[in-house]
C-alpha positions, 0 to 999 in steps of 0.5 A, a space after each residue: 500500499 503506497 502512502 499518499 503524497 503530502 502537498 509539499 512532496 507533490 510540489 517538489 515532484 512537480 518542480 523536479 519534473 518542470 525543471 527537467 521539462 525546461 532543461 536544454 541540451 546543446 545539439 550539433 548537426 555534424 552534417 550542417 557544415 555550409 548551410 542550415 539543416 532542419 530536422 523534425 524531432 520527436 519528443 518523449 511524448 511523441 510530438 514532432 517539432 521542426 528544429 533548424 541547425 546552424 552550420 558548425 554550431 551547437 543549438 539549444 534543443 529541449 531535453 525531451 527532443 534532444 534525447 531522440 538523437 542520442 546514439 545517432 552518429 550524425 549529431 553531438 548532444 551536450 548537457 548543460 555542463 558541455 559533457 557529451 551525452 550517450 545513450 545508456 546501454 541496456 542489459 543484454 544489448 549488443 552492438 550491431 555489426 555489418 555482415 557481408 552478403 555471404 555471412 549469417 548469424 547462427 547459434 552454435 547448435 545450428 553448425 555442423 561439427 566441421 564448422 565448429 572445428 574450423 572456429 575452434 582451430 582459430 582459438 588458442 589450443 584449438 589445433 588439438 581438435 580433429 574431425 571425427 575424433 571430438 565430442 560435439 559438446 566438448 567442442 561447443 564448450 571449448 568455443 564458448 570458453 574462448 579457447 581455454 583448455 577444457 579439462 577432461 572428465 575422469 575416464 575421458 579420452 584426450 583426442 587431438 592430432 596424432 594422439 588418443 588415449 586415456 586422460 593424462 591422470 590415468 595414463 600410466 
């Protein structure tokens, strides 16, 4: 059960919201070099409004509109202390990357052992894997570990180029 706000708390909350609403950022359109450029920006409430950017000058833009430009490499957004603002990275967010026309993103489980061996060989210690002599799960574990050595389980065979046999702790 939430406690109702007192009049003082309500006034304070409204004052903070009003201050944020009145806050301005300084925004530079990096492409506005020789002439003005106008862009329609959407604020946090979804309203579109045109803004004109002068060449090579930071323009005052209300915070609620300027945040729509965060993460856009064509603009530089500064706060009231002239510090560059960047979007906050969300947990689990990944950087986008460009793929060649002959590349795809796939899960390790979608790849054949031959393809996994090629990837494992590119990692430190991966040259120990030989087609037909490796357990699929061990190969995936090795790749996910970034090429670090995977300790054999008791009784497992250690397989690799030109060697096969019981795990080193059991070889005698």
